[in-house]
ROKOL-895695 format. One record per atom (N, C-alpha, C): y, z negated, x negated; residue in one letter; residue number from 1. Coordinates in Angstrom, 3 decimals. Layout:
N
[[Y, Z, X], "a", NUM]
...
***
This chain:
111
[[78.409, -105.702, -139.294], "q", 1]
[[77.605, -105.512, -138.112], "q", 1]
[[78.497, -104.979, -136.996], "q", 1]
[[78.039, -103.895, -136.347], "w", 2]
[[78.746, -103.288, -135.235], "w", 2]
[[78.116, -103.727, -133.928], "w", 2]
[[78.960, -103.977, -133.001], "r", 3]
[[78.461, -104.311, -131.668], "r", 3]
[[79.123, -103.369, -130.675], "r", 3]
[[78.328, -102.617, -129.957], "g", 4]
[[78.855, -101.674, -128.970], "g", 4]
[[78.782, -102.264, -127.572], "g", 4]
[[79.816, -102.022, -126.841], "v", 5]
[[79.839, -102.467, -125.451], "v", 5]
[[80.105, -101.249, -124.587], "v", 5]
[[79.227, -101.037, -123.651], "i", 6]
[[79.400, -99.917, -122.731], "i", 6]
[[79.756, -100.494, -121.370], "i", 6]
[[80.849, -100.013, -120.825], "d", 7]
[[81.313, -100.459, -119.518], "d", 7]
[[81.071, -99.317, -118.538], "d", 7]
[[80.046, -99.459, -117.704], "f", 8]
[[79.720, -98.421, -116.737], "f", 8]
[[80.603, -98.592, -115.504], "f", 8]
[[81.316, -97.525, -115.162], "v", 9]
[[82.161, -97.536, -113.974], "v", 9]
[[81.646, -96.449, -113.041], "v", 9]
[[81.178, -96.826, -111.840], "p", 10]
[[80.694, -95.820, -110.892], "p", 10]
[[81.812, -94.853, -110.507], "p", 10]
[[81.446, -93.630, -110.147], "d", 11]
[[82.421, -92.628, -109.716], "d", 11]
[[83.238, -93.152, -108.540], "d", 11]
[[84.509, -92.814, -108.534], "l", 12]
[[85.407, -93.221, -107.457], "l", 12]
[[85.199, -92.330, -106.243], "l", 12]
[[84.975, -92.948, -105.100], "t", 13]
[[84.952, -92.261, -103.810], "t", 13]
[[85.807, -93.087, -102.858], "t", 13]
[[86.140, -92.511, -101.714], "a", 14]
[[86.938, -93.242, -100.734], "a", 14]
[[86.612, -92.740, -99.343], "a", 14]
[[86.826, -93.608, -98.362], "s", 15]
[[86.617, -93.234, -96.964], "s", 15]
[[87.737, -93.829, -96.125], "s", 15]
[[87.956, -93.227, -94.946], "a", 16]
[[88.999, -93.694, -94.038], "a", 16]
[[88.369, -94.252, -92.771], "a", 16]
[[88.980, -95.332, -92.268], "s", 17]
[[88.519, -95.909, -91.014], "s", 17]
[[89.729, -96.279, -90.167], "s", 17]
[[89.835, -95.710, -88.963], "p", 18]
[[89.007, -94.650, -88.422], "p", 18]
[[89.294, -93.326, -89.134], "p", 18]
[[88.484, -92.316, -88.851], "a", 19]
[[88.604, -91.025, -89.530], "a", 19]
[[89.699, -90.136, -88.945], "a", 19]
[[90.302, -90.558, -87.838], "s", 20]
[[91.390, -89.791, -87.231], "s", 20]
[[92.388, -90.761, -86.609], "s", 20]
[[93.572, -90.244, -86.275], "a", 21]
[[94.617, -91.076, -85.681], "a", 21]
[[95.244, -90.325, -84.521], "a", 21]
[[95.745, -91.084, -83.533], "f", 22]
[[96.326, -90.485, -82.334], "f", 22]
[[97.499, -91.330, -81.865], "f", 22]
[[98.518, -90.661, -81.346], "g", 23]
[[99.652, -91.351, -80.756], "g", 23]
[[100.117, -90.608, -79.522], "g", 23]
[[100.574, -91.339, -78.515], "a", 24]
[[101.062, -90.728, -77.281], "a", 24]
[[102.258, -91.515, -76.770], "a", 24]
[[103.111, -90.835, -76.009], "r", 25]
[[104.246, -91.489, -75.376], "r", 25]
[[104.637, -90.707, -74.136], "r", 25]
[[105.387, -91.350, -73.279], "s", 26]
[[105.925, -90.703, -72.091], "s", 26]
[[107.315, -90.182, -72.431], "s", 26]
[[107.512, -88.895, -72.299], "g", 27]
[[108.814, -88.305, -72.582], "g", 27]
[[109.034, -88.038, -74.055], "g", 27]
[[110.242, -87.548, -74.389], "p", 28]
[[110.536, -87.183, -75.772], "p", 28]
[[110.818, -88.408, -76.634], "p", 28]
[[110.708, -88.222, -77.944], "g", 29]
[[111.087, -89.287, -78.865], "g", 29]
[[110.088, -89.484, -79.983], "g", 29]
[[110.338, -90.527, -80.751], "l", 30]
[[109.490, -90.868, -81.884], "l", 30]
[[108.219, -91.532, -81.385], "l", 30]
[[107.097, -91.110, -81.902], "v", 31]
[[105.811, -91.690, -81.514], "v", 31]
[[105.039, -92.063, -82.771], "v", 31]
[[104.382, -93.213, -82.713], "n", 32]
[[103.555, -93.696, -83.820], "n", 32]
[[102.095, -93.665, -83.422], "n", 32]
[[101.242, -93.483, -84.413], "s", 33]
[[99.792, -93.467, -84.186], "s", 33]
[[99.203, -94.847, -84.472], "s", 33]
[[97.905, -94.956, -84.228], "n", 34]
[[97.160, -96.127, -84.673], "n", 34]
[[97.103, -96.114, -86.209], "n", 34]
[[96.780, -97.245, -86.793], "s", 35]
[[96.676, -97.358, -88.252], "s", 35]
[[95.333, -96.855, -88.753], "s", 35]
[[95.352, -96.351, -89.975], "v", 36]
[[94.158, -95.896, -90.679], "v", 36]
[[94.128, -96.620, -92.024], "v", 36]
[[92.945, -97.075, -92.439], "t", 37]
[[92.793, -97.752, -93.726], "t", 37]
[[91.825, -96.981, -94.607], "t", 37]
[[92.245, -96.722, -95.835], "v", 38]
[[91.394, -96.060, -96.826], "v", 38]
[[90.777, -97.128, -97.719], "v", 38]
[[89.461, -97.033, -97.901], "t", 39]
[[88.732, -97.991, -98.727], "t", 39]
[[88.069, -97.271, -99.892], "t", 39]
[[88.457, -97.609, -101.130], "p", 40]
[[87.809, -97.006, -102.288], "p", 40]
[[86.482, -97.693, -102.598], "p", 40]
[[85.560, -96.920, -103.157], "t", 41]
[[84.284, -97.432, -103.640], "t", 41]
[[84.101, -96.905, -105.054], "t", 41]
[[83.617, -97.736, -105.947], "g", 42]
[[83.477, -97.331, -107.349], "g", 42]
[[84.831, -97.371, -108.023], "g", 42]
[[84.928, -96.663, -109.143], "g", 43]
[[86.169, -96.665, -109.895], "g", 43]
[[86.491, -98.043, -110.442], "g", 43]
[[87.677, -98.170, -111.004], "r", 44]
[[88.117, -99.452, -111.564], "r", 44]
[[89.476, -99.807, -110.975], "r", 44]
[[89.562, -100.998, -110.412], "s", 45]
[[90.843, -101.436, -109.857], "s", 45]
[[91.816, -101.775, -110.991], "s", 45]
[[93.102, -101.767, -110.720], "p", 46]
[[93.728, -101.594, -109.416], "p", 46]
[[93.789, -100.122, -109.006], "p", 46]
[[93.959, -99.913, -107.687], "f", 47]
[[94.032, -98.569, -107.116], "f", 47]
[[95.442, -98.310, -106.609], "f", 47]
[[95.856, -97.050, -106.673], "t", 48]
[[97.106, -96.642, -106.042], "t", 48]
[[96.765, -95.620, -104.963], "t", 48]
[[97.671, -95.508, -103.978], "y", 49]
[[97.447, -94.641, -102.818], "y", 49]
[[98.674, -93.775, -102.609], "y", 49]
[[98.444, -92.516, -102.258], "s", 50]
[[99.548, -91.608, -101.990], "s", 50]
[[99.175, -90.707, -100.814], "s", 50]
[[99.880, -90.901, -99.680], "w", 51]
[[99.653, -90.084, -98.491], "w", 51]
[[100.615, -88.914, -98.477], "w", 51]
[[100.118, -87.726, -98.124], "a", 52]
[[100.952, -86.536, -98.007], "a", 52]
[[100.370, -85.626, -96.929], "a", 52]
[[101.237, -84.819, -96.322], "k", 53]
[[100.772, -83.858, -95.323], "k", 53]
[[100.108, -82.690, -96.029], "k", 53]
[[98.885, -82.388, -95.642], "l", 54]
[[98.155, -81.256, -96.203], "l", 54]
[[98.458, -79.982, -95.422], "l", 54]
[[98.493, -80.095, -94.084], "s", 55]
[[98.791, -78.943, -93.242], "s", 55]
[[99.179, -79.431, -91.853], "s", 55]
[[99.817, -78.552, -91.092], "g", 56]
[[100.132, -78.867, -89.709], "g", 56]
[[101.600, -79.130, -89.457], "g", 56]
[[101.859, -79.822, -88.339], "g", 57]
[[103.209, -80.068, -87.854], "g", 57]
[[103.965, -81.119, -88.637], "g", 57]
[[105.123, -81.500, -88.084], "s", 58]
[[106.016, -82.462, -88.736], "s", 58]
[[105.527, -83.887, -88.497], "s", 58]
[[104.608, -84.312, -89.320], "v", 59]
[[104.010, -85.642, -89.261], "v", 59]
[[104.235, -86.312, -90.605], "v", 59]
[[104.510, -87.612, -90.594], "a", 60]
[[104.732, -88.357, -91.837], "a", 60]
[[103.979, -89.675, -91.790], "a", 60]
[[103.635, -90.190, -92.952], "a", 61]
[[103.006, -91.503, -93.071], "a", 61]
[[104.092, -92.576, -93.065], "a", 61]
[[103.882, -93.651, -92.317], "n", 62]
[[104.843, -94.750, -92.288], "n", 62]
[[104.863, -95.519, -93.605], "n", 62]
[[103.713, -95.646, -94.257], "s", 63]
[[103.597, -96.358, -95.537], "s", 63]
[[102.881, -95.448, -96.530], "s", 63]
[[103.600, -94.486, -97.112], "p", 64]
[[102.950, -93.451, -97.922], "p", 64]
[[102.316, -93.920, -99.226], "p", 64]
[[102.550, -95.160, -99.651], "a", 65]
[[101.955, -95.663, -100.899], "a", 65]
[[101.028, -96.846, -100.640], "a", 65]
[[100.495, -96.924, -99.423], "s", 66]
[[99.656, -98.049, -99.041], "s", 66]
[[98.275, -97.571, -98.608], "s", 66]
[[97.275, -98.433, -98.756], "a", 67]
[[95.923, -98.098, -98.292], "a", 67]
[[95.872, -98.014, -96.780], "a", 67]
[[96.697, -98.798, -96.086], "t", 68]
[[96.745, -98.782, -94.626], "t", 68]
[[98.078, -98.226, -94.174], "t", 68]
[[98.027, -97.240, -93.287], "t", 69]
[[99.259, -96.668, -92.751], "t", 69]
[[99.029, -96.165, -91.339], "t", 69]
[[100.117, -96.057, -90.600], "a", 70]
[[100.147, -95.334, -89.334], "a", 70]
[[100.976, -94.083, -89.605], "a", 70]
[[101.005, -93.179, -88.658], "f", 71]
[[101.726, -91.922, -88.822], "f", 71]
[[102.750, -91.791, -87.703], "f", 71]
[[103.770, -90.964, -87.925], "r", 72]
[[104.820, -90.784, -86.926], "r", 72]
[[105.205, -89.321, -86.805], "r", 72]
[[105.707, -88.995, -85.615], "a", 73]
[[106.214, -87.650, -85.348], "a", 73]
[[107.251, -87.754, -84.245], "a", 73]
[[108.181, -86.822, -84.194], "f", 74]
[[109.142, -86.743, -83.103], "f", 74]
[[108.687, -85.628, -82.184], "f", 74]
[[108.570, -85.944, -80.887], "l", 75]
[[108.082, -84.972, -79.923], "l", 75]
[[109.129, -84.685, -78.855], "l", 75]
[[109.162, -83.438, -78.418], "e", 76]
[[109.955, -83.042, -77.263], "e", 76]
[[109.164, -83.383, -76.007], "e", 76]
[[109.798, -83.368, -74.842], "s", 77]
[[109.098, -83.619, -73.580], "s", 77]
[[107.937, -82.649, -73.421], "s", 77]
[[106.775, -83.186, -73.121], "g", 78]
[[105.595, -82.357, -72.913], "g", 78]
[[105.042, -81.735, -74.181], "g", 78]
[[105.579, -82.098, -75.326], "g", 79]
[[105.165, -81.490, -76.583], "g", 79]
[[103.965, -82.176, -77.217], "g", 79]
[[103.424, -81.515, -78.209], "s", 80]
[[102.330, -82.088, -78.988], "s", 80]
[[102.396, -81.525, -80.395], "s", 80]
[[101.795, -82.226, -81.309], "t", 81]
[[101.698, -81.743, -82.684], "t", 81]
[[100.483, -82.384, -83.332], "t", 81]
[[100.005, -81.755, -84.367], "s", 82]
[[98.891, -82.310, -85.121], "s", 82]
[[99.041, -81.921, -86.583], "s", 82]
[[98.361, -82.664, -87.441], "a", 83]
[[98.437, -82.399, -88.876], "a", 83]
[[97.205, -82.988, -89.559], "a", 83]
[[96.935, -82.474, -90.730], "t", 84]
[[95.934, -83.068, -91.603], "t", 84]
[[96.693, -83.807, -92.694], "t", 84]
[[96.477, -85.118, -92.760], "m", 85]
[[97.112, -85.949, -93.777], "m", 85]
[[96.078, -86.279, -94.841], "m", 85]
[[96.498, -86.271, -96.097], "r", 86]
[[95.586, -86.529, -97.214], "r", 86]
[[96.042, -87.753, -97.990], "r", 86]
[[95.101, -88.635, -98.258], "c", 87]
[[95.362, -89.775, -99.129], "c", 87]
[[94.674, -89.515, -100.466], "c", 87]
[[95.446, -89.579, -101.536], "t", 88]
[[94.898, -89.498, -102.883], "t", 88]
[[94.823, -90.910, -103.436], "t", 88]
[[93.609, -91.343, -103.750], "v", 89]
[[93.383, -92.660, -104.327], "v", 89]
[[93.185, -92.471, -105.825], "v", 89]
[[93.919, -93.212, -106.627], "t", 90]
[[93.813, -93.128, -108.083], "t", 90]
[[93.442, -94.508, -108.618], "t", 90]
[[92.444, -94.542, -109.496], "d", 91]
[[92.043, -95.831, -110.064], "d", 91]
[[92.727, -96.067, -111.402], "d", 91]
[[92.432, -97.203, -112.026], "d", 92]
[[93.062, -97.615, -113.279], "d", 92]
[[92.745, -96.677, -114.440], "d", 92]
[[91.644, -95.912, -114.323], "l", 93]
[[91.245, -94.983, -115.375], "l", 93]
[[91.796, -93.571, -115.156], "l", 93]
[[92.503, -93.359, -114.033], "g", 94]
[[93.069, -92.046, -113.725], "g", 94]
[[92.165, -91.162, -112.895], "g", 94]
[[91.005, -91.655, -112.479], "s", 95]
[[90.128, -90.888, -111.605], "s", 95]
[[90.728, -90.858, -110.207], "s", 95]
[[90.479, -89.767, -109.469], "t", 96]
[[91.021, -89.647, -108.122], "t", 96]
[[89.923, -89.355, -107.107], "t", 96]
[[90.189, -89.770, -105.882], "a", 97]
[[89.350, -89.436, -104.733], "a", 97]
[[90.287, -89.019, -103.612], "a", 97]
[[89.877, -88.040, -102.823], "l", 98]
[[90.696, -87.515, -101.730], "l", 98]
[[90.054, -87.843, -100.388], "l", 98]
[[90.895, -88.232, -99.431], "v", 99]
[[90.432, -88.511, -98.074], "v", 99]
[[91.378, -87.797, -97.114], "v", 99]
[[90.838, -86.966, -96.222], "d", 100]
[[91.633, -86.263, -95.226], "d", 100]
[[91.469, -86.930, -93.866], "d", 100]
[[92.581, -87.056, -93.137], "v", 101]
[[92.600, -87.672, -91.818], "v", 101]
[[93.305, -86.718, -90.859], "v", 101]
[[92.686, -86.451, -89.716], "q", 102]
[[93.283, -85.620, -88.682], "q", 102]
[[94.158, -86.508, -87.804], "q", 102]
[[95.417, -86.088, -87.596], "v", 103]
[[96.368, -86.861, -86.806], "v", 103]
[[96.887, -85.977, -85.678], "v", 103]
[[96.932, -86.508, -84.458], "s", 104]
[[97.471, -85.732, -83.333], "s", 104]
[[98.341, -86.616, -82.455], "s", 104]
[[99.340, -85.979, -81.842], "f", 105]
[[100.302, -86.662, -80.990], "f", 105]
[[100.511, -85.860, -79.713], "f", 105]
[[100.771, -86.574, -78.609], "e", 106]
[[101.078, -85.918, -77.335], "e", 106]
[[102.213, -86.659, -76.646], "e", 106]
[[103.060, -85.885, -75.969], "s", 107]
[[104.122, -86.453, -75.139], "s", 107]
[[103.888, -85.951, -73.727], "s", 107]
[[103.719, -86.865, -72.795], "d", 108]
[[103.496, -86.509, -71.396], "d", 108]
[[104.745, -86.783, -70.588], "d", 108]
[[105.104, -85.860, -69.719], "d", 109]
[[106.205, -86.081, -68.794], "d", 109]
[[105.650, -86.619, -67.500], "d", 109]
[[106.135, -87.765, -67.086], "f", 110]
[[105.672, -88.372, -65.832], "f", 110]
[[106.794, -88.351, -64.802], "f", 110]
[[107.642, -87.379, -64.869], "q", 111]
[[108.780, -87.297, -63.944], "q", 111]
[[108.383, -86.634, -62.642], "q", 111]
***
């Protein structure tokens, strides 16, 4: 006697909250943004996360292998930069979902 078991796994999707990040500072130097958290839906846990710059300026993820990260950039006085950061979420079955986050930074001179 054969017994079949079907394990239905919904398609993997993901979303970011908030959908964008911003950081500001007075004068030149390293600036950090607010944190962003990616939440997967569907798929099969456990999940892995990989943040990378898709386009734009010199911006990096503080925790590139985590669901929650802030971003950083070095700014000159009065400078600004922005980038699109992408998180690739991979589930236990190898399915992936992509989430893009817009990140921007500003440095204001108050001299």
